N, C-alpha and C positions, 0 to 999 in steps of 0.2 A: 366066299361075300358072305356077309355076316347075313341074319337070319333078320335083323330090322331093314339091313340096306334093298333087302331082295323083296318085304315087305313093302316098303318105297318105293322100289322099282315100280312093282306090280299095280299101287295107287298109282302112282304117275299115267302108266301106260291106259290103268282104265280112266282116269279124266280126259286123257288124249281121246280112246276112242268116246268121251261122250261129249267132247269138244267137237268132234266131227260129225257126230250122229245130231247134232244142234247147228249145222251146216246145213245136214241135208234134209233137216225137217223143219220148217218154221213153223214157231210153236206163238200163238196169242193167247191173250189171257181170258177169265172167263167173262169179261165184262158184267151183262147183267145179270148174272150168277143164275139163272133158270138152270132146270136140269138140263136139258140141250145143250146150252152152252158148258154145263159139268163134263157131260160126255165126250163133248168136242176136246176141251182139254185133257180128258182121260184119253183119248184118240193117239191127240198128240203126245203127251207122254209115255204111254206104251210105246210108241214109235222112235222115240230118244232112247228108252231105259233097256230094249229090247226083251222085253215078256220074259226075263229072269226073275226069280222066285221072290228076291227084294226089292221088287220095281215097284210095289203095293199096289196098281193100279185096277188090278182084275178085270182091266177091259181087254176083252178077246178081239182079236182081226178077222175080216172078210175080205173074199175076193182083190181088188186092186189094193189094199190095203195091207192083206196079206204077202200078193207079192213084192209087194216092195219092203215088207219089213224082212221078207227073204234075201232080196239085194243087198239090203243093210248087213243081213247077217250073215251075209256067204265071204266078206269084205272085214268085217270089225265085230262079229260074236267072238268066242270063246271058241279054240282047235277040242272037239270030241265032247264024250260028255254029255252032250245036252240031249234031251230026249225031245221028241218031236211037236212042236205046239208050246213048249215050256221055254227054251233056251235059243241062240243062236251057233252056232258054230261055222266054221272059217271053209267053205264048200268048194272057193274057185281050185284051189291045188294048180297043176301044171297043165289040166288038159283044154289045149287050144280050142276044141268045141264051148265047153263049158264057159270060158272066159269069152270067146265070142258072143253066147247067150246071153249073157251078163252086160255085157256092153251092150250091147241092144235094149236089155231090161232097163238099166240103169239113163240111158239117153231117152227112154218112152215114158219114166216118171220125176223126172230132175230135170231144172234147168239145166244152158248149158255149165253156166259158172260152177256149179255143185258138180256135173259130169267130170271136170277138169279135177277137181280137188279128188273125188273119187279114186280116177284115174292113175294118178300122182298117186296114193295112197296104197292102192293095188300093187303099182310097181315096186316100191319102196318096201312093202311090209311082207307083202307074199313072194317077191322075187319072180315076176313074170315079166323083168325084160328080152329076156331067149326068146319071147313069141313075138314080141315086135319085129324078129325077123322073119316071118312069114307074111308076105306083101296082103293075103289076104286078111289077116289079124290090124294089119295098117292100115286095110281100108276102115275098120269098123270103127275105128280110134276117133275121138274127139281133138283136134288136133289144137295143140297152144307149144308157149311160149318153153315150155316143161317137158314136151314131148320131144319137142327141137332136139333139147340139150340131151337126153335119153339115144335120141338115135343118131345126133353125133358121134355119143360117149361109144357108139354099138359100132358105129362108121368101119373101123376093120375087122371085125368079126363079122357082119353082112357077106351077103352071099350075093351077088351080083344080080338073081333071078328078084332080089328086095330093093337095089338099089334103086332102082329106077322109081318106085313106088315111092319111098324112103323121097328124094328127092320133090316130087312132087306134095308130098305132104308138106318139106320145108317150104316149099314155094308158096304155096297158100299161106301158109302161117308168116311167112317175109311178107308179101304180099298186102296182106291187114294189116300189118303192121305201120309198112308204108304211106297207106292210103291214112291209118289214123295219125300218124306223126309227120311227114314231110310236108304239108302245105306251112304248118305251125312254125316248123322248123327254118324251113328257106324265110319264109316272112319275119319274123323275131333277128335274125344272121344278115338279113338283107338292112334293116333298118339298123344295127349294130354298126355293119360295114358303112353303111353311109354318113353314120354320127362319127366313129373312124376316121373319115376323111373329110374331115369338117374344117374348112380353109377361110384364110382374112383377106382374102383376094376374087370373090366368086364370080362366073357372068350374072348378069340380071338374074338369067331363071333357074338357077341354083341359091340364090340368096334365101337363107332363112329367116323370114320375115320376122319371128317372135323373137329368137333371140336377139337379131340386130336389135330391136327397138328396146328391148329390157336391157342391154350393152350401150345404151347410148342416149340411155333416159337423164341423164345428166346434161343432156344438150339440147333438151327442153326451149322452145323460143315462145314463150307465151305470149306474146304480142301476133306472133302468124301460128299460135296454139302448132305448132307442128316441131317435130324433130331433126334436128339435121345429122344425120351421121356420121360420125369419124368415121368408124371402124365396120365395114360389113363384114358379116360370118355366113357361112352358106357351108352348103354338100359338095366333095365334088363327086365325080361319075365310078363308084364301088367298079363298078366293071372295069374301066379302065386305068383310073387311078389306084385300086387299092389293090395290095396281095397280101393275104395272111396266110400263113401256114399250118395247120394241123397236124399234130402226131396223134393217133390213136395207139395207146401202147397197153396193151390188152394181158391181163394174165389168166392162160388158158386153161389150170388146173381144176378138178374135177368141181370142186364150191362154187368156182363162175362163170357154170352151163348159161344163166341165162342172164347177166352181165355180155357174155362171147352174142347171144344172139340178138340183143339189142344194139348194141356198138356196131356189132356189122352193116347192122341197118342204118343206122344213124352216118358208120364213115360211107356209102352209096348215097344216102341223101349228103352228105358236105363234099362229094367228088361230084356230084352233078351241079356244084354253082362255082360259078368261072372265076368268081374272083376269091376260090379259098383252094390252094393246093393241099391238098390230103393225102396224108399218110396213113397205114394200118399197120400195125404190127402184132403179131401174137408171139407169146414165149410160157416156155415152163423153164427145164433146165437148158433149151436152146431158143433161138429167135427165127420167125418166120417173119419176112415182108410180106404181105398178102397184096400191096397198092396197084396189082397191076391186074386185080378181080375184083375191085372195088366198082366197076359197072354192075357187075350181079354176086350183089350178097348171099347170093346163095352159094356161088361158087366158094367164096371167101369162107362162109357157114364147113362145108366138106373139104375147105384145105387146113381148118381146125384138128386138133389131137389134142380132145379134152381126157386129162388125166396130166401123174405123173409131177413131178418137182416145180420148183420156182426159183430161179437167177433173175431180180429183181436188176441186179446189178450190172448184168449182163446186158439185157434189156433197152436199157438207159443209155449204156452206152456207146447202144445200135443208134440209137432215136437220134443224141448227143452228133453223133457222125455223120447225119443227117440234113441237118438245120445248116441253115447258109444265111439269116437274116433273124437273128437272134430276137431281133427289136421288134419283127412282128410273126410271132411264132408266139403256139401256143400249145404246148406238151399236155395231154391227156393219160394220166396212165389209171387204169382200172385195175385192180386187185386187194385182196385182203391184205397184203403186206409180209404173208407170211415169210419172211427173206430164207432162202436157202443158201444163198451166195453171200456175198462180204457185206455186211451191212454196212461196215461207217464209209466203204468207198462207192456204196449206195446214196449215202445219206452228201458227202460230199459232192457228188455228180450232181443231184437235185440243187444243194447250194449254188455250183459254178453256172449251173445252168439258171436262174435267178439272177445271178450278177450281172452277166452278158445282157439281162433284158428279156428273155422267155420269161412268158407264163405258163406257169406250173399247177395245174389240178389235179389234184388225186382224191380216184372218187372207189371207194369200199365195194359198192359194188352200183353198179346201175340195172335196178330191175321193179317190179314189185312187192317184192318179197319183205319189203321192210329192213331195218335193222339187221344188218349180218357178221358171223365171228371174224374177230379179223385183229391182226397183233398190235394192240393198243398200245405198246412202249415204238413201234415204228411210227405209229399215228402220230402221237405225242413229241418225236424227235421231227418231223415231218413240221406240224402246226409252229414248232420254233422256228424252223425256218420258215416262216411266213408261208408256208404251203398246207393248210388245214386239210384233212381227211374228212370226206363223210360221203354217207349214201347216198347216192341219187336216184328219183324216182326219172321213170322215160319221161313224161312229161315237163318234168324239171329242167331237163338236160339244157334246153333250147337258151334257155332265161342263163346256166353257167356257163353256157358256148358265151353267148354276147358279152355276158359282165366281163369275162377273159378276152373277148377282141378289142373289147372297150378299155381296160387294163384299170376297171370298179372292182372295190369289194365283191367277191363272190355272195348268192344268195344261199349260206350255209342254211341247210334245215336247223332248229335251234333245240337237238337231242340231247344234251347233255353230253355229246360224246366228248372224249378225252383226245379225238380227234383236231379237236377245236382248239385256238390259243386259250391258252389260260383256263381249261377244262381240265 
């Protein structure tokens, strides 16, 4: 690597460190410009910058501020060469007691959302994944979706003494997600199922009066000041008259960890609705049908195997073979589209499913992580088939599914992605 490239890499790393510091240390302006406000501003900048020679604050830290700075320095500081009190040095290493103390410190000094970011950085930057195989360490961490993804990737290496603790951690995260997502998902999809079951000869208590009146305005009789409805519009009973089939086809390559967690939770929620037949399929280069485990998303998650290659065509071939009523089926492919199988066959399969009446949805990610890395060429090819590929947050997912069930345009976020038609 050239010197210039090395310099750019160092600058990028330093900028990333500074960004993480700013997340952990909230900064407020000086406001009135008084000396107290100036001192507070310098204190916060000192915590952000790390006290190195070039930070320019000249501010010394004591008490809890010094302890907070130590916790930040253990993770984000430069390794070695720093004198005490003048700079940060990475001090976690691979010592379980040291990491356990550090985890306790950051939970004392920072809010939960920041703790989760710092834990993730510690796992990624300092290689602490193996410590999560110890039950005592698992009990000390702040559980979140990203931690669950890490645990699932370690599943095969996990000793029996740790597995029960790991399942408890995963179950806590899953239950929290279900509480947040289930009610709104059921309500949104129940409404979509009702609307998709609209009939023109409803029983009296099933009449949709607003739509009936709107459809019969031309039959208004001024002399009687009333409307004579020639056509009644109503809803059928979704639980009895509507059966939709939903197939969740989930890429379990390592980069899709958070999406696998959310998709498993949504799969369990959908499976709990009697009007929807839900199938959940995970794949890498092999295909595994986990539908019979949908009553417990924790079992689903431990049935996955994060990592490995990707064969989307093979996965879609299996899903296609399970479809019995294409016009009433929604297939949701959740993948970054880095296909290791046969690209042209994959696209032909999507086109065939759509031609048969299947509603096909492609999600590049199902998470709160923002725009993922993905294969833009494949995304554009799917968009050309009328199956736009886009990243979807958990909060948007119920609306996406409702639109697919009702066969109306999907609420694609306006991100400028080439996975959108015409993008």
